[in-house]
C-alpha positions in Angstrom: 0.0 0.0 0.0 1.2 3.5 -0.8 0.2 6.6 1.1 0.2 9.8 -0.9 0.0 13.4 0.3 -0.1 16.4 -2.1 1.0 19.9 -1.3 1.7 23.2 -2.9 -1.5 24.1 -4.7 -2.9 27.6 -4.7 -4.0 30.6 -6.7 -1.8 31.9 -9.5 -2.3 34.3 -12.4 -2.3 33.2 -16.0 1.2 33.0 -17.3 2.6 32.4 -13.9 4.3 29.3 -12.3 3.5 27.0 -9.5 5.1 23.8 -8.0 3.1 21.1 -6.5 4.6 18.1 -4.6 3.6 14.6 -3.7 5.1 12.8 -0.7 4.8 9.0 -1.0 5.3 6.5 1.7 5.1 2.7 1.8 5.9 -0.1 4.3 7.5 -2.2 1.6 10.4 -1.7 -0.8 8.1 -2.4 -3.8 8.8 0.1 -6.6 6.1 2.2 -8.2 5.4 4.8 -10.8 4.0 8.1 -9.7 1.6 10.1 -11.8 -0.4 13.4 -11.7 -3.9 13.6 -12.8 -6.3 16.5 -12.7 -10.1 17.0 -12.6 -11.9 20.2 -13.4 -15.5 20.7 -12.4 -17.9 18.8 -14.6 -15.0 17.0 -16.4 -13.5 13.6 -16.2 -10.2 13.0 -14.5 -7.4 13.3 -17.0 -3.7 12.3 -17.1 -1.2 15.1 -16.7 2.3 13.5 -16.2 4.0 10.4 -14.9 7.5 9.3 -13.9 8.8 5.8 -13.3 10.5 4.4 -10.3 14.0 5.3 -11.3 13.1 8.7 -12.8 14.5 7.5 -16.2 11.2 7.7 -18.0 8.5 10.4 -18.0 5.3 10.9 -19.9 3.2 14.1 -20.4 -0.2 14.9 -21.9 -0.1 17.0 -25.0 -1.8 19.8 -23.2 1.0 20.3 -20.7 4.0 19.1 -22.6 6.8 21.8 -22.8 5.1 23.7 -19.9 5.2 21.2 -17.0 8.1 19.2 -15.7 7.8 16.1 -13.4 10.7 15.1 -11.3 11.7 12.7 -8.7 15.1 12.8 -7.0 14.8 9.4 -5.3 12.2 7.3 -3.6 12.6 9.1 -0.3 12.1 12.6 -1.7 8.8 14.1 -2.8 7.9 14.0 -6.4 7.4 17.4 -7.9 5.4 18.9 -10.7 6.7 22.3 -11.9 4.1 24.2 -13.9 5.0 27.2 -16.0 3.0 29.4 -18.4 -0.2 28.4 -16.6 -3.5 28.8 -18.5 -7.0 29.2 -17.2 -7.7 25.7 -18.4 -5.1 24.3 -16.1 -7.5 25.1 -13.2 -8.4 21.8 -11.5 -7.8 19.6 -8.5 -4.5 17.8 -9.0 -4.2 14.3 -7.8 -1.0 12.3 -7.1 -1.3 8.6 -7.8 0.8 5.4 -7.6 1.0 2.5 -10.0 2.6 -0.5 -8.3 2.1 -2.9 -11.3 4.1 -0.9 -13.9 7.0 0.7 -11.9 9.2 1.1 -15.0 6.6 2.3 -17.5 5.4 5.8 -16.4 1.9 4.7 -17.3 -0.7 7.2 -18.7 -3.7 5.1 -18.0 -5.8 6.1 -15.0 -6.9 2.5 -14.5 -3.3 1.4 -13.8 -3.2 3.6 -10.6 -4.6 2.0 -7.5 -3.5 4.5 -4.9 -4.5 8.1 -4.8 -3.9 11.2 -2.7 -6.6 13.6 -1.6 -5.8 16.2 -4.2 -4.6 19.8 -4.2 -6.5 22.7 -5.8 -4.7 24.7 -8.5 -6.6 27.8 -9.6 -5.4 30.0 -12.5 -6.9 33.4 -12.6 -7.0 36.0 -15.5 
């Protein structure tokens, strides 16, 4: 089981930057991929970015590619999502999630993630 706690959300103006983090903890040494998903009001949860266990592989959605950077120094440090050039449409609750079945893939599929954090609100204003 993986416990996930997000932090760093808030209010930012369009064009600005924000970093959100995910602290992961587990009782076992089992590796896992970590991902970010987001959900805006009235919309389905969508994939944002993912990073595999070693940090050697990352994936991004087309909507955030070249603006967001996911990073993970090591298993004991928080995983970060640095968001730049934020747009109004980036407003959502951002969720951290863990995929224990594909630790080397950086999976983009929401159904692969069994463990979820509570989410952190990111609001981009005009």
